[in-house]
N, C-alpha and C positions, 0 to 999 in steps of 0.2 A: 504494500500500500504506500502511496506517495504521501509525503509530509502534509501537503495541502489537504488531501482527502482525510487523513488521520485527524488533523486539527479541526476540520469542519465537523467531522463525526463526533469528536470529543466535545466541542462547543455546543453542538445541537443536543446531544444526550445530556450534557450538563445543564443546559437550559431547561430541559424537561425535568431533570432531577430537582433543580431549584424551584420550578413551578409546583412540583408536588410538595416540597417542603413549605413553600409559601402558602399553599392551600391548607396544609396542616396547621400552620400558624394562624391563618385567617379564621379557621374554624375553632381555634383555641384548644387544639388537641396535642400541642407539643409536649405536654406532661403525661401523655397516655403511654401505657405499656404496649410493646409490640411482641413480647414473649413473656415467659414466666419471669425472666430476669431483666430483660432489656426494655428501655424506654426509647422514645423517638430520638432523643439526644445521643443515645448509645449507638444507634445505627449511623447517625451522621458522624460521630467521633470515629467509628470503625472505618468508614470510607475515607475520611480525612487522614487517618493514621496510615492506612495502606498507601494513599497518594504521597504522603511524606516519605515513606520508605521507598516507594518507586522513584521519587525525585532523587533521593540519596543514591539509589542503585544506578540511575542514569548518570549522575555526576561522578561516581566512583568507578563506573563501568564494571562493577562486580557485585555479586551477592555471596561470594564464597565465605567471607569473614563475618557476614551479617548474622547477628544473633536472631534477629527477627525472621529472616527468610529461612533459617535453619531450624526453626521450631515447626511443630506440626500446626496445621491450620487451627485446630482446637486450642492449642496453647497460645498461639498468636492472639486469637480472639479473646481469650481469658485475660491475657496480659493487657491488651488495649482497654478492655472493660475495667479492670482493676485500676489502671493508671489514669483513667479519665473520670472517675466517679465524683471527685471534688470540684470538677469544672462545671460552670453554668452552661445552660443551653446557648446563651448569647456568645460566650467565649468560644464554644465549640463551633458554632455557626460562622463566626468571623474567621476562625482558623481554617475552616473548611474552604471558604472562599479564597483566602490568601494563598493557601496551599495549591489549590487548582490553578490560580493565576501564575504562581511560580513554576508549576509543572508545565503549563503551556508555553511560558517563556523559554524554559529549557528545551522543550521539543522544537520550538521555532529555531533554535540555534543548531539543531542537528541536521545532518544531511539525509537525503533519501537512502543513501547507501547504508548509513548507520541504522536507520529505522528498519531496513530490510535485511539486516545482518542477523545471523543466528549465533554469532559469537561476540557481539558488541558488549553484552553483559556477561562477564565470566561467571560460570556456574560450576558447582562441584562435579556433576556427572552428566547432565543432559544439556541440550541447547534449546533455545526458543527464539523465534524471530522477535526482534525488539518491539515492533509495532503491535504484535499479538500479545506480548507481555503487558504493554501499556493498555491495550483494550481490555484485558482481563481485570485490570485494576481500576479502570475508569468506566467506560460506557457499558460493558457487560456487567460490571459490578453494580452500577446504578440500577440496572434493570432488575437484578435480584431483589434489591431492597424496595424499589418502586412498586413492584407487584404486590409485595406484602402490605405496604402502605395503602395502595389503591383498594385492596380487598378489605383490610381491617377498617378503614375509615370511609369506605364507600365514596371514593374520589373519582373524578373523571379521569380517563386515561390520557387524553390529548393535552397539549400545552394549554395551561390555564392563562387567562388574560386578567 
């Protein structure tokens, strides 16, 4: 995938994610549970944390030494939850926006070759095309959480105005 297309897709999917979060806020549902343990803010913190780790991986061009990426998904998610419990909804929301902006700035500085490389980010054992890794942490990840929000809170699926 070319950088231009990747960035368009990221921004479009992020706009949709933001509209879902805005709809939750407008309905006064930001303090609601989304699972036995998680609240809305925990889902937002979860996505923001993954994006911060992605940004770090893109800057270091490696996840080999990363404590985060070397944990199981379950352990990662528990760690994020534990480390973000004292933060307010507004703090998490602001960080989510600034992290996404920093991530898109980083991607804008990358070449099409880097984004389509399966070795740009050094891994312990496998390879993954850079843009696919980015998509898994951004637009595909938003969809996972959006679907839950839409179902739980009876939200419209399309972009909210």
